[in-house]
C-alpha positions as CSV (number, residue, x, y, z in Angstrom):
1,X,-26.7,3.2,15.1
2,X,-23.5,5.0,14.1
3,X,-22.8,8.4,15.7
4,X,-23.0,11.3,13.3
5,X,-21.0,13.7,15.5
6,X,-17.4,14.3,14.4
7,X,-14.4,13.5,16.6
8,X,-13.4,16.0,19.3
9,X,-10.5,17.4,17.3
10,X,-12.8,18.4,14.4
11,X,-15.7,19.9,16.3
12,X,-14.3,23.5,16.0
13,X,-14.9,23.1,12.2
14,X,-18.2,21.1,12.2
15,X,-20.4,19.8,14.9
16,X,-24.0,18.7,15.5
17,X,-26.4,20.1,18.1
18,X,-30.0,20.2,19.0
19,X,-32.6,22.5,20.5
20,X,-35.9,21.7,22.3
21,X,-38.9,24.0,21.8
22,X,-42.4,23.2,23.0
23,X,-43.2,19.7,21.6
24,X,-40.3,19.6,19.1
25,X,-36.7,18.7,18.9
26,X,-34.6,20.2,16.1
27,X,-31.2,18.8,14.9
28,X,-28.8,21.2,13.3
29,X,-25.2,21.4,12.0
30,X,-22.8,23.9,13.5
31,X,-20.0,25.5,11.3
32,X,-17.9,28.6,11.4
33,X,-19.2,31.5,9.2
34,X,-17.2,31.5,6.0
35,X,-16.0,35.2,6.4
36,X,-15.7,35.1,10.2
37,X,-14.4,31.8,11.6
38,X,-14.9,33.0,15.2
39,X,-18.7,33.2,14.6
40,X,-20.7,30.0,14.4
41,X,-23.8,29.4,12.2
42,X,-26.4,26.7,12.8
43,X,-28.1,25.0,9.8
44,X,-31.2,23.0,10.5
45,X,-31.2,19.4,9.4
46,X,-34.3,17.7,10.8
47,X,-37.2,18.2,13.2
48,X,-39.5,15.9,15.1
49,X,-42.7,17.1,16.8
50,X,-44.5,15.1,19.4
51,X,-48.2,14.4,18.6
52,X,-49.8,13.6,21.9
53,X,-53.1,12.3,20.4
54,X,-51.4,9.3,18.9
55,X,-48.2,9.1,21.0
56,X,-45.9,9.5,18.0
57,X,-43.3,11.9,16.5
58,X,-44.0,13.7,13.2
59,X,-40.8,14.0,11.1
60,X,-39.8,17.1,9.0
61,X,-36.9,18.1,6.8
62,X,-35.8,21.6,5.7
63,X,-35.5,22.2,2.0
64,X,-33.4,24.8,0.2
65,X,-36.3,27.4,0.6
66,X,-35.7,27.1,4.4
67,X,-39.2,25.8,5.1
68,X,-40.0,22.6,6.9
69,X,-41.7,19.8,4.9
70,X,-43.1,16.5,5.9
71,X,-40.6,13.8,5.4
72,X,-42.5,11.8,2.9
73,X,-40.6,8.5,3.0
74,X,-41.6,8.2,6.8
75,X,-43.9,10.8,8.2
76,X,-44.2,9.4,11.7
77,X,-42.2,7.3,14.1
78,X,-43.0,6.1,17.6
79,X,-39.8,7.0,19.4
80,X,-37.0,9.5,19.4
81,X,-34.6,6.7,18.9
82,X,-36.3,5.8,15.6
83,X,-36.1,9.5,14.6
84,X,-32.4,9.7,15.3
85,X,-31.8,6.4,13.5
86,X,-33.8,7.7,10.5
87,X,-31.8,10.9,10.1
88,X,-28.5,9.2,10.8
89,X,-29.1,6.6,8.0
90,X,-30.5,9.4,5.7
91,X,-31.4,6.9,2.9
92,X,-32.7,9.7,0.6
93,X,-30.1,12.4,1.3
94,X,-32.7,14.8,2.7
95,X,-31.0,15.5,6.0
96,X,-27.3,15.5,5.4
97,X,-27.2,16.1,1.6
């Protein structure tokens, strides 16, 4: 799996981060606000929510309306590694555009 994160010298312009909340992990892109470069904004890219009943991760992507939707090409994966590989490859341009 290639690493999506930019080189150190570019991370003040664009970076990738994550947050954990309850049973979910959310991946987001970090960029300076266009009219205030000292302020950073976070744009959600992908989310995986752990489903204990079947020991899997449900995958979501955020559309232009800023709502989360099931990722139809692959709704569920078994591991976080599979989730990260899926969003890194981004075969359908849903996560990174």
